[in-house]
C-alpha positions in Angstrom: 127.5 62.3 85.5 131.6 62.8 85.7 133.1 59.3 87.2 135.8 59.9 89.9 138.8 59.3 90.3 139.0 60.2 86.3 142.9 58.5 86.8 145.2 61.6 84.3 142.2 64.0 83.0 143.9 67.1 83.4 142.4 69.9 85.5 141.4 71.7 81.7 139.8 68.6 80.8 137.9 68.2 83.6 136.0 71.4 83.0 135.4 70.7 79.7 133.6 67.4 80.9 131.7 69.1 83.0 130.7 72.0 80.6 129.4 69.3 78.6 127.7 67.5 81.4 126.0 70.4 82.6 125.1 71.9 78.8 123.4 68.5 78.3 122.0 67.9 81.5 120.4 71.3 82.6 116.7 71.7 80.9 116.5 75.6 81.6 119.5 77.4 80.3 116.8 79.4 78.2 114.2 79.9 81.1 116.5 82.9 82.6 117.4 86.3 81.2 120.8 86.0 81.2 122.9 84.3 78.5 123.1 79.9 78.2 126.7 80.5 78.1 126.3 82.5 81.6 124.7 79.7 83.5 127.3 76.6 82.5 129.9 79.5 83.2 128.4 80.1 86.7 127.9 76.0 87.6 130.9 74.6 85.8 134.4 74.0 87.7 136.9 75.9 87.2 140.6 77.9 87.3 141.9 80.8 88.7 145.4 81.7 87.3 146.9 84.9 89.4 149.0 87.1 87.9 151.9 87.4 90.0 152.5 83.8 91.9 154.7 83.3 94.5 157.6 80.5 93.7 158.6 77.9 96.1 161.1 75.3 93.8 159.2 75.6 90.5 155.9 75.0 91.6 153.0 77.7 92.9 153.8 78.4 96.9 150.3 78.3 97.6 147.0 76.8 95.8 143.7 76.5 97.0 141.0 74.2 96.4 137.0 75.7 96.5 134.6 73.1 97.7 131.1 74.4 97.2 127.8 73.7 99.8 124.8 71.0 99.1 122.2 72.2 96.3 125.1 74.6 95.1 127.6 74.7 92.6 131.3 76.3 92.0 130.0 79.9 92.2 129.7 80.0 95.6 133.4 80.1 96.5 133.7 82.5 92.9 134.7 86.2 95.6 137.0 84.7 97.5 138.6 83.1 95.3 139.2 85.9 92.4 140.2 87.4 96.0 142.9 84.7 96.2 144.5 85.4 92.9 144.6 88.8 93.5 147.4 87.8 95.9 148.9 85.5 94.4 147.4 82.2 95.2 146.1 79.6 93.0 142.2 78.1 93.3 140.5 75.1 91.5 137.0 74.8 92.4 135.5 71.6 91.8 132.0 70.7 91.2 130.7 67.8 93.3 129.2 65.4 91.3 125.3 65.3 91.4 125.4 69.1 91.6 125.1 72.3 88.7 122.7 70.0 86.6 119.3 69.3 88.6 118.0 68.5 91.3 117.1 65.3 90.0 121.0 64.4 89.9 120.9 64.2 93.7 118.5 61.5 93.9 121.0 58.3 93.7 124.4 60.1 95.0 127.3 58.8 97.4 129.2 60.9 100.0 131.8 58.7 98.6 131.0 60.0 95.4 131.9 63.1 96.8 135.3 61.9 98.7 136.6 60.8 94.9 136.3 64.4 93.2 137.8 65.9 97.5 140.9 63.7 96.0 140.6 63.9 92.5 141.0 67.7 93.1 143.8 67.5 95.3 145.3 65.6 93.1 145.5 68.2 90.9 146.4 71.0 92.7 149.3 69.2 93.5 150.8 68.7 90.6 150.4 72.6 90.7 151.3 74.1 94.5 154.0 73.9 97.4 150.9 74.0 99.6 147.8 73.4 100.0 144.7 74.7 101.1 141.3 73.5 101.3 138.1 76.4 101.7 135.1 75.1 102.1 132.1 76.5 102.4 129.3 74.8 104.8 129.1 70.4 102.7 132.5 72.0 101.2 133.8 72.0 104.7 132.7 69.4 105.8 134.8 67.5 103.2 137.8 69.8 104.8 137.5 68.2 108.0 137.5 64.9 107.0 140.5 65.0 104.9 142.5 67.0 107.3 141.8 64.6 110.2 143.9 62.2 107.7 146.2 64.0 105.2 149.0 65.4 107.2 149.9 67.3 104.0 147.3 69.5 103.9 148.7 72.5 105.0 145.3 74.5 106.0 142.0 74.5 105.9 139.8 77.3 105.9 135.8 76.2 106.7 132.9 78.7 105.5 129.3 78.1 107.8 131.0 74.2 108.7 128.5 72.0 108.3 129.8 69.7 111.1 125.9 69.6 113.1 122.4 70.1 111.0 120.1 71.9 112.6 117.5 69.6 111.2 116.3 66.3 112.6 118.2 64.1 110.1 120.1 62.3 113.0 117.3 61.1 115.0 115.9 59.6 112.4 119.1 57.8 111.2 118.8 55.2 113.5 115.4 54.5 112.2 116.2 52.5 109.7 112.5 50.8 108.1 111.2 54.9 108.5 114.8 55.9 106.3 114.3 53.3 103.7 110.2 54.1 103.2 112.0 57.4 102.9 114.1 56.6 99.8 111.4 54.6 98.3 108.0 56.1 99.0 109.0 59.7 99.7 112.3 61.5 97.8 111.6 65.0 98.8 111.5 67.0 101.2 109.7 70.0 99.0 110.0 70.0 95.2 110.4 73.7 94.6 110.4 76.0 91.3 113.9 76.5 90.2 114.1 80.3 90.5 117.5 80.4 90.7 120.1 79.2 88.1 122.9 78.7 90.9 121.5 76.5 93.3 119.0 74.1 93.6 116.1 75.3 95.3 114.1 71.2 95.2 115.1 69.5 98.4 116.4 65.6 98.2 116.0 63.6 101.2 119.0 61.1 100.5 122.4 64.1 100.0 121.1 65.3 103.2 121.1 61.4 104.2 124.4 61.3 102.8 125.9 64.9 104.3 124.6 63.9 107.9 126.5 59.8 107.2 129.8 61.8 106.4 129.1 63.6 109.4 129.2 60.3 111.6 132.1 59.1 109.7 133.7 62.3 111.0 132.9 62.3 114.0 134.5 58.1 114.6 137.5 59.3 112.6 138.1 62.0 115.1 138.2 59.8 118.3 141.0 58.5 116.8 142.8 61.2 115.1 143.3 64.9 115.7 143.5 68.1 112.4 147.2 68.7 113.6 147.2 71.9 110.2 145.8 74.9 110.8 141.8 75.7 110.9 140.6 78.9 110.0 136.5 78.9 110.7 134.2 81.9 109.7 130.6 81.5 110.2 127.5 83.3 112.0 125.7 82.6 115.4 122.5 82.5 114.4 123.0 80.6 111.2 119.4 79.0 110.6 121.2 75.9 108.4 123.8 74.3 110.6 125.0 74.4 114.6 127.4 77.5 115.0 127.4 76.0 118.9 128.7 72.7 117.1 131.3 74.8 115.3 132.3 76.3 118.3 132.7 72.9 119.9 135.0 71.6 117.4 137.3 75.1 117.3 137.7 74.6 120.6 138.6 71.2 120.4 142.2 72.3 118.1 145.0 73.5 118.8 146.8 74.6 116.9 148.9 78.4 118.5 147.4 79.6 114.6 143.8 78.4 114.7 141.0 81.3 113.7 137.5 82.0 114.8 135.3 84.2 113.1 131.8 84.7 114.6 129.6 86.7 112.8 126.3 87.6 115.7 124.2 89.9 116.8 125.1 90.2 119.8 128.3 91.2 121.8 129.9 87.8 123.1 132.6 87.7 124.8 135.1 85.1 124.6 138.3 84.3 126.5 140.2 81.8 123.5 141.9 85.4 122.1 141.6 83.4 118.7 138.2 83.8 118.6 137.3 87.6 117.2 133.5 88.7 117.5 131.5 91.0 114.5 129.1 92.3 114.8 126.1 92.1 112.0 122.7 94.1 113.6 122.7 97.2 110.7 119.9 99.0 110.8 120.2 101.6 107.9 119.9 98.2 105.3 118.0 96.4 107.4 120.0 93.6 108.3 119.5 92.4 111.6 122.4 89.1 111.0 124.2 86.8 108.7 122.5 83.7 106.8 124.1 80.4 106.1 124.2 81.6 102.1 125.3 84.9 102.8 128.9 84.3 104.0 130.7 83.3 101.3 129.1 86.0 98.5 130.8 89.5 98.7 128.0 92.4 98.7 129.3 93.4 95.2 128.2 89.5 93.6 126.4 90.2 89.9 123.8 87.1 92.0 123.8 87.1 95.4 125.2 90.8 96.0 123.0 94.2 96.9 122.2 94.7 93.8 122.1 90.8 92.8 119.8 89.9 89.3 118.3 87.3 92.3 114.9 87.9 92.5 115.4 87.9 96.9 118.4 90.2 95.9 116.1 93.4 94.3 114.9 94.9 97.5 117.5 95.4 100.4 116.7 98.8 101.0 113.0 99.0 101.1 111.6 99.5 104.3 109.3 96.4 104.5 111.7 93.4 105.0 114.3 93.0 107.5 116.9 90.8 106.3 119.1 87.3 108.3 119.2 83.8 109.1 114.8 83.1 108.0 114.0 79.8 106.7 111.3 79.1 104.5 108.9 78.2 107.5 110.1 81.5 109.3 109.9 83.7 105.0 106.5 82.4 105.5 104.6 82.4 108.7 106.0 86.3 108.5 104.5 87.1 105.1 101.2 85.7 106.8 102.0 88.0 110.1 102.8 91.1 107.4 99.3 90.7 105.3 97.5 90.4 109.0 99.1 93.9 110.1 101.1 92.0 113.1 104.3 93.0 112.4 106.2 95.8 110.7 108.2 94.6 108.5 108.5 90.8 106.2 111.6 88.8 106.7 114.0 87.3 104.2 117.2 85.4 104.0 120.1 87.9 103.7 121.9 86.9 100.2 125.7 88.1 100.8 128.1 89.3 103.5 128.2 93.0 104.4 131.9 92.2 105.7 133.3 90.1 102.7 136.3 92.3 102.3 137.1 91.9 105.9 137.1 87.8 106.6 139.1 87.3 102.9 141.7 89.3 103.9 142.0 87.3 107.0 141.7 84.1 105.1 144.5 85.7 102.8 146.9 86.4 106.1 145.9 82.7 107.0 147.6 81.4 104.2 150.4 83.6 102.9 151.7 83.8 106.8 150.9 79.7 108.1 
């Protein structure tokens, strides 16, 4: 496990250490049809250096620290990172401790270790750029909010499907300390699944979910005393099956910066009095897409793994008449499979794995960075 802070470890050496750790810890490198090196590449931190950067006082003007989500890896923000690179913005993607290796590595992790990784990422990027933007997906967005509440040097934060409140009732369970202690000692897993995805854990442990919820509580306490002064960009799905989009809207409504923006994906046409909120429709009958899922937001349609023609198992049937794609959780998918087999419904349900509106979102994010 990479320990933080790593003193003055150069970012290139940090990448090397993480790659070595991933190669040592993973036991599935020969399981998939892709090359071992590709799996290590996907799960490792990376640096994307622009060919035509903008300079200011001897430094690159813009830098983005990419923070992935829970059970994910840096690959989840690679598509956006490439877009930033082509627009003159340097990107550093870090690996949150416990990720990219095996699900068991999250059993004893603490959210404090994620914060230490965040601070290391900021420190190394500050050496290269004038303005730092935090780009967080899901739990990465939670960490971005945490930092922005305390660090006035952050130029702005971009939050994709921000995990500000989980739909599952974990927060209620946290009030029952004896139950939580029993869960940690006796019941380590919410579910333990076959690891069929080389870029995201399928097995869900209780501990990281509890750690995330504890971090959310810390943020609520900080927000009572401090405010975010930098501009904020949010992109989220109204029908998100994992996190509360209502909480994201509530959070946004409390922010006052005139350059704040919220991109709301929805299967319904919501009208908002706030001109900073833009609603984008998700219903696409031709592609059998009803709404956007939590995991779909950061991935482009051309993504090699989760895109239209991606190699991930559940990305292979995008245009068959058998499926409707959207924001469906595992229980909903299993239920509709049963109903389909009984002839009660005409289509099965599957989680949408990419964002059909990715280019629009990415261009909005680039404008948000370079115009602030």
